C-alpha positions as CSV (number, residue, x, y, z in Angstrom):
1,X,128.6,137.0,-43.3
2,X,126.5,140.2,-43.3
3,X,128.3,143.5,-43.9
4,X,128.7,145.6,-40.8
5,X,127.2,149.1,-41.2
6,X,129.6,152.0,-41.3
7,X,129.9,153.9,-38.0
8,X,130.2,157.7,-37.8
9,X,130.8,159.4,-34.4
10,X,129.6,163.0,-34.5
11,X,131.4,164.9,-31.8
12,X,132.7,168.1,-30.3
13,X,136.4,168.4,-29.6
14,X,136.0,169.0,-25.8
15,X,132.9,166.9,-25.1
16,X,133.5,164.3,-22.3
17,X,130.5,162.2,-23.4
18,X,131.9,161.9,-26.9
19,X,135.1,160.6,-25.3
20,X,133.2,157.8,-23.7
21,X,132.1,156.5,-27.1
22,X,135.5,157.0,-28.7
23,X,137.1,155.0,-25.9
24,X,134.8,152.1,-26.4
25,X,135.2,152.1,-30.2
26,X,138.9,152.0,-29.7
27,X,138.7,149.2,-27.1
28,X,136.7,147.1,-29.5
29,X,138.9,147.9,-32.5
30,X,136.0,149.1,-34.5
31,X,136.8,151.3,-37.5
32,X,134.8,154.6,-37.5
33,X,134.7,158.1,-38.9
34,X,134.7,161.0,-36.6
35,X,133.2,164.4,-37.5
36,X,133.6,167.3,-35.1
37,X,131.0,170.1,-35.2
38,X,130.7,173.5,-33.7
39,X,128.0,173.4,-31.0
40,X,127.7,177.2,-31.2
41,X,126.8,176.9,-34.9
42,X,125.1,173.5,-35.3
43,X,124.6,172.5,-38.9
44,X,121.1,171.6,-40.0
45,X,122.1,168.0,-40.9
46,X,123.2,167.5,-37.3
47,X,120.0,168.8,-35.9
48,X,118.1,166.4,-38.1
49,X,120.0,163.5,-36.5
50,X,120.0,164.8,-32.9
51,X,116.6,165.7,-31.5
52,X,118.2,167.2,-28.4
53,X,120.9,169.0,-30.3
54,X,123.6,167.3,-28.3
55,X,126.7,165.2,-29.0
56,X,127.6,162.4,-29.2
57,X,125.6,160.9,-32.0
58,X,126.6,157.6,-33.5
59,X,125.4,157.1,-37.0
60,X,125.0,153.4,-37.7
61,X,124.6,153.3,-41.5
62,X,121.6,155.5,-41.9
63,X,120.3,155.2,-38.3
64,X,121.2,157.8,-35.7
65,X,121.7,156.7,-32.0
66,X,122.1,159.5,-29.4
67,X,123.0,159.8,-25.7
68,X,126.3,158.4,-24.6
69,X,124.9,155.7,-22.3
70,X,122.7,154.4,-25.1
71,X,125.6,154.4,-27.5
72,X,127.8,152.5,-25.0
73,X,125.1,149.8,-24.5
74,X,124.6,149.5,-28.2
75,X,128.3,149.1,-28.9
76,X,128.7,146.6,-26.1
77,X,125.8,144.5,-27.4
78,X,127.0,144.5,-31.0
79,X,130.8,144.6,-30.9
80,X,133.1,142.2,-29.0
81,X,134.5,141.9,-26.5
82,X,131.7,142.5,-24.0
83,X,132.8,145.0,-21.4
84,X,129.8,144.9,-19.1
85,X,129.6,142.1,-16.5
86,X,127.5,139.0,-17.3
87,X,125.7,139.0,-14.0
88,X,122.5,141.1,-14.2
89,X,122.9,142.6,-10.7
90,X,126.6,143.4,-11.1
91,X,125.7,144.9,-14.5
92,X,123.1,147.1,-12.9
93,X,125.7,148.2,-10.3
94,X,128.0,149.2,-13.0
95,X,125.3,151.2,-14.7
96,X,124.7,153.0,-11.4
97,X,128.3,154.1,-11.2
98,X,128.3,155.2,-14.8
99,X,125.4,157.5,-13.8
100,X,127.5,158.6,-10.8
101,X,130.2,159.5,-13.3
102,X,127.7,161.7,-15.2
103,X,126.9,163.5,-11.9
104,X,130.6,164.1,-11.4
105,X,130.9,165.6,-14.9
106,X,128.1,168.0,-13.9
107,X,130.0,168.9,-10.8
108,X,133.1,169.5,-12.9
109,X,131.1,171.9,-15.0
110,X,130.0,173.7,-11.9
111,X,133.6,173.9,-10.7
112,X,135.1,175.5,-13.8
113,X,132.1,177.9,-14.3
114,X,131.9,179.0,-10.6
115,X,131.8,182.8,-10.7
116,X,133.3,183.5,-7.3
117,X,136.2,182.2,-5.3
118,X,133.9,181.0,-2.5
119,X,131.8,179.1,-4.9
120,X,134.9,177.6,-6.6
121,X,136.0,176.3,-3.2
122,X,132.5,174.9,-2.5
123,X,132.5,173.1,-5.8
124,X,136.0,171.7,-5.1
125,X,134.6,170.4,-1.8
126,X,131.7,168.7,-3.6
127,X,134.1,167.0,-6.0
128,X,136.3,165.9,-3.1
129,X,133.3,164.3,-1.5
130,X,132.4,162.5,-4.7
131,X,135.9,161.1,-5.0
132,X,135.8,159.9,-1.4
133,X,132.6,158.0,-2.3
134,X,134.5,156.4,-5.2
135,X,137.4,155.5,-2.9
136,X,135.0,153.5,-0.7
137,X,133.9,151.2,-3.5
138,X,137.1,150.7,-5.5
139,X,139.2,147.6,-5.0
140,X,142.8,146.9,-5.7
141,X,142.4,147.8,-9.4
142,X,143.8,148.4,-11.8
143,X,140.3,149.0,-13.1
144,X,136.9,149.6,-11.5
145,X,136.0,146.0,-11.5
146,X,139.6,144.7,-10.9
147,X,141.4,143.0,-13.7
148,X,139.0,143.8,-16.5
149,X,138.5,147.2,-18.3
150,X,134.8,148.0,-18.5
151,X,132.2,150.6,-19.3
152,X,132.7,152.3,-15.9
153,X,136.3,152.9,-16.8
154,X,135.4,154.3,-20.2
155,X,133.0,156.7,-18.4
156,X,135.6,158.0,-15.9
157,X,138.5,158.4,-18.4
158,X,137.1,161.8,-19.5
159,X,136.4,162.8,-15.9
160,X,140.0,162.5,-14.8
161,X,141.3,164.2,-18.0
162,X,139.9,167.5,-16.7
163,X,142.1,167.3,-13.7
164,X,145.3,167.0,-15.8
165,X,144.5,170.6,-16.7
166,X,143.1,171.7,-13.4
167,X,146.3,170.5,-11.7
168,X,148.4,172.9,-13.8
169,X,146.4,175.8,-12.5
170,X,146.4,175.1,-8.8
171,X,146.4,172.3,-6.2
172,X,142.8,172.0,-5.2
173,X,143.3,168.8,-3.2
174,X,140.2,167.1,-4.5
175,X,141.9,163.7,-4.6
176,X,143.6,164.0,-1.2
177,X,143.1,160.9,0.9
178,X,141.9,158.9,-2.1
179,X,144.9,156.7,-3.1
180,X,142.8,154.1,-5.0
181,X,141.1,156.8,-7.0
182,X,144.5,158.4,-7.8
183,X,145.9,155.0,-8.9
184,X,142.8,154.4,-11.1
185,X,143.3,157.9,-12.6
186,X,146.9,157.0,-13.5
187,X,146.0,153.7,-15.1
188,X,143.3,155.4,-17.2
189,X,145.7,158.2,-18.3
190,X,148.1,155.5,-19.6
191,X,145.4,153.6,-21.5
192,X,145.8,154.0,-25.3
193,X,142.1,154.2,-25.9
194,X,141.8,157.0,-23.3
195,X,144.7,158.9,-24.7
196,X,143.4,158.6,-28.3
197,X,139.9,159.8,-27.5
198,X,140.9,163.5,-27.9
199,X,143.0,165.5,-30.2
200,X,146.7,166.1,-29.2
201,X,145.9,169.7,-28.5
202,X,143.1,168.9,-26.1
203,X,144.7,170.5,-23.0
204,X,145.4,173.7,-24.8
205,X,141.9,173.9,-26.1
206,X,140.5,173.3,-22.6
207,X,142.7,176.0,-21.1
208,X,141.5,178.4,-23.9
209,X,137.9,177.4,-23.2
210,X,138.3,178.1,-19.5
211,X,140.1,181.4,-20.1
212,X,137.2,182.8,-22.0
213,X,134.7,182.2,-19.2
214,X,133.9,184.8,-16.5
215,X,134.8,182.4,-13.7
216,X,137.0,182.2,-10.7
217,X,139.0,179.4,-12.3
218,X,139.6,181.6,-15.4
219,X,141.1,184.2,-13.1
220,X,143.4,181.7,-11.4
221,X,144.5,180.5,-14.9
222,X,145.3,184.0,-15.9
223,X,147.4,184.5,-12.8
224,X,149.2,181.2,-13.4
225,X,150.0,182.2,-17.0
226,X,151.2,185.6,-15.9
227,X,153.8,183.9,-13.7
228,X,155.0,181.6,-16.4
């Protein structure tokens, strides 16, 4: 039996796209090494592996694979169990919702970097709309496709993790009227692979990251901490 190449996940401690890969590696029970880098001071060896200068990068032996969606597809094709649907059309539908998840992550970035209160509220409204769209396609759960955990679930675990911190700052009501999304969020939060995709101090690191931005959310966080 051929020897499996060693896997190394190159990451940043807060990157949600890295979390997608870490979740899948855990779901498949694949041993791997994880190396965190400072994206503000990228080492030369990393830039040689990542043409776009972004994480995640999965080093498979001596070969570098980059972009989270590509890494996810590679892992699903090479490491059992398969988490994508067997039917080509359903598989394509799942890929579409993974891309939707990436759009939601971009909206999350816009939310926590919004410079004014008015823009913060507008960004919250955009996210609320995204979650209503999700609500319309989710079934009875517990996962996106029902009984089976899949790549869409791995893509959304990092999305909802942000809201565990946002909810400690204020009630933005972004999941109001979305009981299926809320239930999915709870299931993902309890999943060991999702829990283990970040360091134990992730929430504190995210709060610190937000606090150092010139944003409306940073000002709300400061006010919350002043009352604590």
